[in-house]
MARDO-954875 format. One record per residue (C-alpha): residue number from 1; x, y, z; residue in three letters. Coordinates in nm, 4 decimals, padded with zeros to 6 digits, always signed. Example, Ala and Ser with C-alpha at 12.3 -4.5 7.8 and 13.67 -1.06 7.14 Angstrom:
BEGIN
1 +01.2300 -00.4500 +00.7800 ALA
2 +01.3670 -00.1060 +00.7140 SER
// end
This chain:
BEGIN
1 +00.8267 -04.0596 +01.1092 MET
2 +00.8469 -03.8171 +01.4006 LEU
3 +00.8182 -04.1036 +01.6483 LYS
4 +01.1109 -04.2835 +01.4811 ARG
5 +01.3241 -03.9693 +01.5041 ILE
6 +01.2437 -03.9357 +01.8749 ILE
7 +01.3400 -04.2998 +01.9348 GLN
8 +01.6721 -04.2464 +01.7561 VAL
9 +01.7368 -03.9395 +01.9728 VAL
10 +01.6615 -04.1452 +02.2849 PHE
11 +01.8985 -04.4114 +02.1542 LEU
12 +02.1820 -04.1587 +02.1220 LEU
13 +02.1064 -04.0005 +02.4605 ILE
14 +02.0971 -04.3454 +02.6216 GLY
15 +02.4368 -04.4364 +02.4780 GLY
16 +02.5848 -04.1103 +02.6055 THR
17 +02.4363 -04.1508 +02.9529 LEU
18 +02.5524 -04.5136 +02.9663 GLY
19 +02.9074 -04.4055 +02.8847 LEU
20 +02.9031 -04.1383 +03.1584 VAL
21 +02.6933 -04.2900 +03.4378 LEU
22 +02.7497 -04.6664 +03.4217 LEU
23 +03.1232 -04.6794 +03.5207 PRO
24 +03.0555 -04.5203 +03.8652 PRO
25 +02.7618 -04.7592 +03.9045 LEU
26 +02.9922 -05.0536 +03.8355 TYR
27 +03.2121 -04.9447 +04.1244 LYS
28 +02.9144 -04.9342 +04.3606 LEU
29 +02.8063 -05.2856 +04.2760 ILE
30 +03.1683 -05.4171 +04.2574 HIS
31 +03.1680 -05.4957 +03.8849 LEU
32 +03.4461 -05.2605 +03.7859 SER
33 +03.6973 -05.5467 +03.7737 ASN
34 +03.4973 -05.7364 +03.5078 ASN
35 +03.6443 -05.6376 +03.1683 PRO
36 +03.3443 -05.7788 +02.9806 TRP
37 +03.1098 -05.5336 +03.1510 ILE
38 +03.3279 -05.2387 +03.2489 ASN
39 +03.4238 -05.1150 +02.9014 ASN
40 +03.2939 -04.8191 +02.6976 PRO
41 +03.1296 -05.0264 +02.4249 TYR
42 +02.9185 -05.2286 +02.6645 VAL
43 +02.8260 -04.9163 +02.8644 SER
44 +02.7084 -04.7350 +02.5487 VAL
45 +02.5173 -05.0422 +02.4348 LEU
46 +02.3418 -05.0941 +02.7713 ILE
47 +02.2470 -04.7267 +02.8036 GLY
48 +02.1180 -04.7142 +02.4465 ALA
49 +01.9082 -05.0302 +02.4912 ILE
50 +01.7553 -04.9069 +02.8182 ILE
51 +01.6468 -04.5660 +02.6830 LEU
52 +01.5357 -04.7209 +02.3538 PHE
53 +01.2998 -04.9497 +02.5469 ILE
54 +01.1804 -04.6521 +02.7535 VAL
55 +01.1123 -04.4573 +02.4331 SER
56 +00.8360 -04.7044 +02.3379 PHE
57 +00.6376 -04.5887 +02.6425 PHE
58 +00.7011 -04.2135 +02.6381 ILE
59 +00.7656 -04.1366 +02.2681 ALA
60 +00.3929 -04.0787 +02.2056 ASP
61 +00.3847 -03.8071 +02.4721 TYR
62 +00.6798 -03.6335 +02.3093 PHE
63 +00.5076 -03.6547 +01.9696 VAL
64 +00.1911 -03.4953 +02.1105 LYS
65 +00.3943 -03.2215 +02.2777 PHE
66 +00.5847 -03.1431 +01.9582 ILE
67 +00.2607 -03.1383 +01.7554 ARG
68 +00.1034 -02.9013 +02.0078 TRP
69 +00.4099 -02.6768 +02.0055 LEU
70 +00.4141 -02.6799 +01.6260 GLU
71 +00.0484 -02.5704 +01.6074 GLU
72 +00.1124 -02.2895 +01.8559 LYS
73 +00.4138 -02.1641 +01.6637 LEU
74 +00.2379 -02.1785 +01.3269 LEU
75 -00.0425 -01.9595 +01.4603 LYS
76 +00.1997 -01.6856 +01.5616 GLU
77 +00.3157 -01.4206 +01.3119 PRO
78 +00.6481 -01.4950 +01.1508 SER
79 +00.7824 -01.1551 +01.2575 GLY
80 +00.7107 -01.2316 +01.6225 ASP
81 +00.8864 -01.5673 +01.5967 LEU
82 +01.1850 -01.4101 +01.4236 LEU
83 +01.2346 -01.1448 +01.6899 PHE
84 +01.1695 -01.3998 +01.9647 GLY
85 +01.4410 -01.6232 +01.8226 THR
86 +01.6822 -01.3317 +01.7991 LEU
87 +01.6056 -01.2444 +02.1620 GLY
88 +01.6684 -01.6061 +02.2630 LEU
89 +02.0041 -01.6090 +02.0845 ILE
90 +02.1082 -01.2806 +02.2469 ILE
91 +02.0038 -01.4124 +02.5892 GLY
92 +02.2085 -01.7306 +02.5444 LEU
93 +02.5102 -01.5300 +02.4307 ILE
94 +02.4869 -01.3099 +02.7414 VAL
95 +02.4520 -01.6214 +02.9614 ALA
96 +02.7604 -01.7749 +02.7985 TYR
97 +02.9652 -01.4602 +02.8573 LEU
98 +02.8542 -01.4417 +03.2207 VAL
99 +02.9263 -01.8135 +03.2679 GLY
100 +03.2705 -01.7646 +03.1152 PHE
101 +03.3369 -01.4943 +03.3752 ALA
102 +03.2105 -01.7219 +03.6562 LEU
103 +03.4685 -01.9881 +03.5667 ASP
104 +03.7281 -01.7816 +03.7528 SER
105 +03.5371 -01.8468 +04.0790 ILE
106 +03.6643 -02.1706 +04.2298 ARG
107 +03.3290 -02.2736 +04.3816 ILE
108 +03.1955 -02.5938 +04.2193 PRO
109 +02.8272 -02.5055 +04.2642 ILE
110 +02.8761 -02.1608 +04.1119 VAL
111 +03.0770 -02.2833 +03.8148 THR
112 +02.8451 -02.5742 +03.7274 THR
113 +02.4897 -02.4968 +03.8335 VAL
114 +02.4755 -02.1197 +03.7934 LEU
115 +02.5643 -02.1100 +03.4172 PRO
116 +02.2835 -02.3565 +03.3475 ILE
117 +02.0327 -02.1465 +03.5418 LEU
118 +02.1547 -01.8303 +03.3684 LEU
119 +02.1141 -01.9919 +03.0268 SER
120 +01.7546 -02.0941 +03.1077 ILE
121 +01.6554 -01.7589 +03.2626 VAL
122 +01.8293 -01.5267 +03.0164 LEU
123 +01.7223 -01.7357 +02.7176 GLY
124 +01.3599 -01.7232 +02.8317 TYR
125 +01.3752 -01.3495 +02.9029 LEU
126 +01.5395 -01.2817 +02.5681 GLY
127 +01.2695 -01.4747 +02.3831 PHE
128 +00.9885 -01.2978 +02.5710 GLN
129 +01.1355 -00.9513 +02.5134 VAL
130 +01.1915 -01.0155 +02.1442 GLY
131 +00.8488 -01.1770 +02.1038 PHE
132 +00.6412 -00.9161 +02.2865 LYS
133 +00.8381 -00.6024 +02.2011 ARG
134 +00.8724 -00.6624 +01.8288 ARG
135 +00.7034 -00.3374 +01.7244 GLU
136 +00.9169 -00.1244 +01.9550 GLU
137 +01.2369 -00.2946 +01.8434 LEU
138 +01.1444 -00.2487 +01.4783 MET
139 +01.0663 +00.1186 +01.5343 SER
140 +01.4063 +00.1695 +01.6990 VAL
141 +01.5971 +00.0158 +01.4087 PHE
142 +01.3827 +00.1467 +01.1228 THR
143 +01.2751 +00.4928 +01.2388 SER
144 +01.5622 +00.6739 +01.0721 ARG
145 +01.5537 +00.4683 +00.7536 SER
146 +01.1753 +00.4962 +00.7214 SER
147 +01.1924 +00.8705 +00.7770 LYS
148 +01.4546 +00.8996 +00.5063 LYS
149 +01.2524 +00.6806 +00.2718 LYS
150 +00.9389 +00.8848 +00.3324 SER
151 +01.1271 +01.2058 +00.2549 GLU
152 +01.2695 +01.0516 -00.0609 ASP
153 +00.9260 +00.9273 -00.1669 SER
154 +00.7789 +01.2732 -00.1087 LYS
155 +01.0484 +01.4279 -00.3206 GLU
156 +00.9929 +01.1701 -00.5942 GLU
157 +00.6189 +01.2244 -00.5842 SER
158 +00.6705 +01.5996 -00.6192 LEU
159 +00.9368 +01.5808 -00.8865 VAL
160 +00.8408 +01.2871 -01.1053 SER
161 +00.4897 +01.1449 -01.0554 PRO
162 +00.4794 +00.7896 -01.1874 ALA
163 +00.1653 +00.7678 -01.3989 SER
164 +00.0814 +00.5580 -01.7012 TYR
165 -00.1395 +00.6719 -01.9869 LYS
166 -00.2782 +00.4122 -02.2239 LEU
167 -00.3321 +00.5314 -02.5813 LEU
168 -00.6146 +00.3875 -02.7892 ASP
169 -00.6264 +00.3676 -03.1678 THR
170 -00.8424 +00.6767 -03.2186 SER
171 -00.6144 +00.9135 -03.0309 VAL
172 -00.3067 +00.7818 -03.2139 ILE
173 -00.4665 +00.8322 -03.5550 ILE
174 -00.5916 +01.1775 -03.4504 ASP
175 -00.2313 +01.2871 -03.3934 GLY
176 -00.2948 +01.5772 -03.1569 ARG
177 -00.1479 +01.3756 -02.8702 ILE
178 +00.1981 +01.4282 -03.0242 ALA
179 +00.1536 +01.8067 -03.0228 ASP
180 +00.0277 +01.7980 -02.6621 ILE
181 +00.3293 +01.5914 -02.5537 CYS
182 +00.5676 +01.8391 -02.7146 ARG
183 +00.4204 +02.1169 -02.5026 THR
184 +00.4976 +01.9205 -02.1841 GLY
185 +00.1402 +01.9086 -02.0546 PHE
186 +00.1339 +01.5272 -02.0495 VAL
187 +00.3236 +01.3717 -01.7589 GLU
188 +00.4251 +01.0121 -01.7074 GLY
189 +00.4701 +00.7294 -01.9551 THR
190 +00.2666 +00.6701 -02.2693 LEU
191 +00.1811 +00.2998 -02.2889 VAL
192 +00.1052 +00.1415 -02.6258 ILE
193 -00.0455 -00.2088 -02.5838 PRO
194 +00.0413 -00.4653 -02.8481 GLN
195 -00.3269 -00.5247 -02.9290 PHE
196 -00.3676 -00.1518 -03.0102 VAL
197 -00.0612 -00.1639 -03.2332 LEU
198 -00.1998 -00.4746 -03.4063 THR
199 -00.5311 -00.2988 -03.4723 GLU
200 -00.3416 -00.0005 -03.6098 LEU
201 -00.1434 -00.2267 -03.8428 GLN
202 -00.4645 -00.3874 -03.9700 HIS
203 -00.6034 -00.0424 -04.0460 ILE
204 -00.2814 +00.0501 -04.2275 ALA
205 -00.3102 -00.2669 -04.4389 ASP
206 -00.6766 -00.2081 -04.5231 SER
207 -00.7933 -00.2118 -04.8852 SER
208 -00.9877 +00.1063 -04.8209 ASP
209 -00.7767 +00.4085 -04.9170 THR
210 -00.9038 +00.6331 -04.6364 LEU
211 -00.8504 +00.3691 -04.3665 LYS
212 -00.5072 +00.2856 -04.5030 ARG
213 -00.4095 +00.6538 -04.4918 THR
214 -00.5331 +00.6872 -04.1322 LYS
215 -00.3471 +00.3737 -04.0248 GLY
216 -00.0197 +00.4882 -04.1772 ARG
217 -00.0658 +00.8301 -04.0186 ARG
218 -00.1094 +00.6591 -03.6808 GLY
219 +00.2143 +00.4628 -03.7272 LEU
220 +00.3957 +00.7847 -03.8173 ASP
221 +00.2587 +00.9510 -03.5026 ILE
222 +00.3888 +00.6620 -03.2898 LEU
223 +00.7322 +00.6942 -03.4517 LYS
224 +00.7378 +01.0677 -03.3790 SER
225 +00.6394 +01.0018 -03.0153 LEU
226 +00.9247 +00.7523 -02.9773 GLN
227 +01.1727 +00.9965 -03.1281 ASP
228 +01.0596 +01.2820 -02.9015 ASP
229 +01.3159 +01.3149 -02.6165 PRO
230 +01.0523 +01.4687 -02.3878 LEU
231 +00.8167 +01.1699 -02.4191 THR
232 +00.8581 +00.8233 -02.2697 THR
233 +00.6846 +00.5508 -02.4714 VAL
234 +00.6394 +00.1960 -02.3415 LEU
235 +00.5253 -00.0966 -02.5578 LEU
236 +00.3619 -00.3739 -02.3557 THR
237 +00.2896 -00.7307 -02.4634 GLU
238 +00.0125 -00.7806 -02.2071 VAL
239 -00.2991 -00.9172 -02.3739 ASP
240 -00.6302 -01.0693 -02.2701 PHE
241 -00.7236 -01.3531 -02.5026 ASP
242 -01.0635 -01.4021 -02.3405 ASP
243 -01.1697 -01.0465 -02.4353 VAL
244 -01.2203 -00.9888 -02.8105 PRO
245 -01.2848 -00.6111 -02.8016 GLU
246 -00.9952 -00.3683 -02.7865 VAL
247 -01.1875 -00.1183 -02.5702 ASP
248 -01.2524 -00.3730 -02.2959 LEU
249 -00.8899 -00.4876 -02.3150 LYS
250 -00.7805 -00.1295 -02.2524 LEU
251 -01.0115 -00.1010 -01.9515 VAL
252 -00.8842 -00.4268 -01.8033 ARG
253 -00.5214 -00.3315 -01.8647 LEU
254 -00.5761 +00.0053 -01.6954 ALA
255 -00.7099 -00.1717 -01.3862 LYS
256 -00.4248 -00.4236 -01.3918 LYS
257 -00.1673 -00.1429 -01.4020 MET
258 -00.3081 +00.0050 -01.0828 GLY
259 -00.5252 +00.2877 -01.2050 GLY
260 -00.3622 +00.3913 -01.5324 ALA
261 -00.5369 +00.6598 -01.7365 GLN
262 -00.6793 +00.5975 -02.0842 ILE
263 -00.6294 +00.8689 -02.3466 VAL
264 -00.8937 +00.8567 -02.6206 THR
265 -01.1150 +01.0459 -02.8640 ASN
266 -01.3788 +00.7728 -02.8676 ASP
267 -01.7045 +00.8850 -02.7075 PHE
268 -01.8193 +00.5267 -02.6476 ASN
269 -01.4899 +00.4258 -02.4830 LEU
270 -01.5229 +00.7332 -02.2650 ASN
271 -01.8586 +00.6092 -02.1362 LYS
272 -01.7303 +00.2535 -02.0843 VAL
273 -01.4403 +00.3865 -01.8749 CYS
274 -01.6808 +00.5851 -01.6594 GLU
275 -01.8874 +00.2713 -01.5967 LEU
276 -01.5744 +00.0798 -01.4890 HIS
277 -01.4436 +00.3697 -01.2737 ASN
278 -01.1346 +00.4078 -01.4932 VAL
279 -00.9994 +00.7577 -01.5357 GLN
280 -01.0089 +00.8752 -01.8979 VAL
281 -00.8513 +01.1740 -02.0713 LEU
282 -01.0517 +01.2835 -02.3755 ASN
283 -00.8603 +01.4952 -02.6262 ILE
284 -01.1849 +01.6459 -02.7583 ASN
285 -01.2792 +01.7624 -02.4089 GLU
286 -00.9318 +01.9125 -02.3722 LEU
287 -00.9699 +02.0937 -02.7053 ALA
288 -01.3077 +02.2333 -02.5974 ASN
289 -01.1644 +02.3434 -02.2652 ALA
290 -00.8878 +02.5528 -02.4243 VAL
291 -01.1082 +02.7219 -02.6850 LYS
292 -01.1574 +03.0961 -02.6436 PRO
293 -01.4484 +03.1801 -02.4166 VAL
294 -01.7271 +03.3837 -02.5736 VAL
295 -02.0258 +03.5324 -02.3944 ILE
296 -02.3597 +03.6571 -02.5244 PRO
297 -02.3351 +04.0156 -02.6435 GLY
298 -01.9725 +03.9848 -02.7558 GLU
299 -01.8841 +04.1058 -03.1066 GLU
300 -01.6905 +03.8849 -03.3491 MET
301 -01.5543 +03.9271 -03.7021 HIS
302 -01.6301 +03.6249 -03.9191 VAL
303 -01.6637 +03.5225 -04.2820 VAL
304 -01.9929 +03.3537 -04.3760 VAL
305 -01.8972 +03.0680 -04.6058 ILE
306 -02.2113 +02.8620 -04.6589 LYS
307 -02.5831 +02.8351 -04.6032 GLU
308 -02.7175 +02.6863 -04.2820 GLY
309 -02.9763 +02.4128 -04.2331 LYS
310 -03.2528 +02.6472 -04.1292 GLU
311 -03.4098 +02.9170 -04.3445 HIS
312 -03.1924 +03.2272 -04.4014 HIS
313 -02.9135 +03.0923 -04.1798 GLN
314 -02.5462 +03.1331 -04.2628 GLY
315 -02.2505 +02.9334 -04.1265 VAL
316 -01.9071 +03.0630 -04.0329 ALA
317 -01.6105 +02.9072 -03.8532 TYR
318 -01.3486 +03.0262 -03.6076 LEU
319 -00.9816 +02.9427 -03.6501 ASP
320 -01.0149 +02.6518 -03.4045 ASP
321 -01.3013 +02.4993 -03.6039 GLY
322 -01.5874 +02.6178 -03.3844 THR
323 -01.9031 +02.6579 -03.5931 MET
324 -02.0959 +02.9851 -03.5782 ILE
325 -02.4576 +02.9857 -03.6906 VAL
326 -02.5487 +03.3345 -03.8114 VAL
327 -02.9191 +03.4158 -03.8089 GLU
328 -03.0286 +03.5884 -04.1327 ASP
329 -02.6761 +03.5369 -04.2608 GLY
330 -02.7616 +03.3716 -04.5914 LYS
331 -02.7371 +03.7044 -04.7745 SER
332 -02.3832 +03.7569 -04.6369 TYR
333 -02.2288 +03.4386 -04.7822 ILE
334 -01.8727 +03.5187 -04.8909 GLY
335 -01.8604 +03.8431 -04.6942 ASP
336 -01.6667 +03.9325 -04.3787 ALA
337 -01.9095 +04.0770 -04.1278 ILE
338 -01.9341 +04.1657 -03.7612 THR
339 -02.1749 +03.9539 -03.5618 VAL
340 -02.3064 +03.9679 -03.2071 ILE
341 -02.3123 +03.6447 -03.0041 VAL
342 -02.6623 +03.5568 -02.8874 THR
343 -02.6014 +03.2181 -02.7226 SER
344 -02.3467 +02.9382 -02.6876 VAL
345 -02.4363 +02.5683 -02.6970 LEU
346 -02.1830 +02.3320 -02.5367 GLN
347 -02.2103 +01.9608 -02.6209 THR
348 -01.9834 +01.6582 -02.5766 SER
349 -01.9064 +01.6759 -02.9486 ALA
350 -01.7982 +02.0387 -02.9305 GLY
351 -01.9282 +02.3918 -02.9057 ARG
352 -02.1685 +02.5807 -03.1279 MET
353 -02.2101 +02.9598 -03.1278 ILE
354 -02.5273 +03.1367 -03.2373 PHE
355 -02.4970 +03.4951 -03.3517 ALA
356 -02.6726 +03.7646 -03.5543 LYS
357 -02.5320 +04.0333 -03.7838 PRO
358 -02.4558 +04.3657 -03.6253 LYS
359 -02.6628 +04.6429 -03.7711 LYS
// end
């Protein structure tokens, strides 16, 4: 196909050269008086035939040259080629303007040869400058805009950090996430995947009364989050049909969203996220972190409400639900007493305080 195109180009060039060069040749060989030969149609035809025949011998060399040039250009970065082309165009424009100024000089050599040389030289120089100085040219044109963009991005990063937090079913049913959002401690967008919402709907439609109550509570929590003007909630239809488990779908979605955080109460999901290097926010860990700090030797006023597992133990609770095991507190069941903290046990499930009655 390329060879045929080259032959057609030679055909057109031959016709043009025949029209321009053959009439003077006719005068040299004394054929200008023959109307059958000295006419434009015959000149175009003769020139086209001659170069068309020549094309059969040299077209292959042109094809090889074009293929070689094509391979060289394809290996170069597109940005380099773009700036090289722009440099070539600018060089040709400058050569045209200079040649237009040279037309006022009435010297034939200057007005004919010099513009051609200027076009070749300035075009080549323009291409080389644009090709080899691409980085410098880009820095000149984009330095101010990039600086402004970087300042804007810094301001955006300081003012409104774009972070996504995926909610799982357990944290929605728990409901404390709504209270935390109202306080303004949660930044970014809360993302509710469709597969989590589907699981929540199945729980709400369960025949078990307790599950049905939890599911409906979760739907109410979602509605309250959507109605909260301080909270941005996003429902996404992204799903992974090849993964049956909701926990693994959450992990994969977090990775797909570029490092989104997963908010959960599920201890097992917490461990799975750690294995997959996905950041997780555990509401239970947050609740433990904000509980009042107690140290051994501190006095506390509690009400012993029931018997403990061990002999003569009593159990009391703080307002935040922290369990206090009172040694020898069985005899104080139902009484408000002052106890002294002996030790504190911190676990992933919560905190347990051991104390003894003050005597």
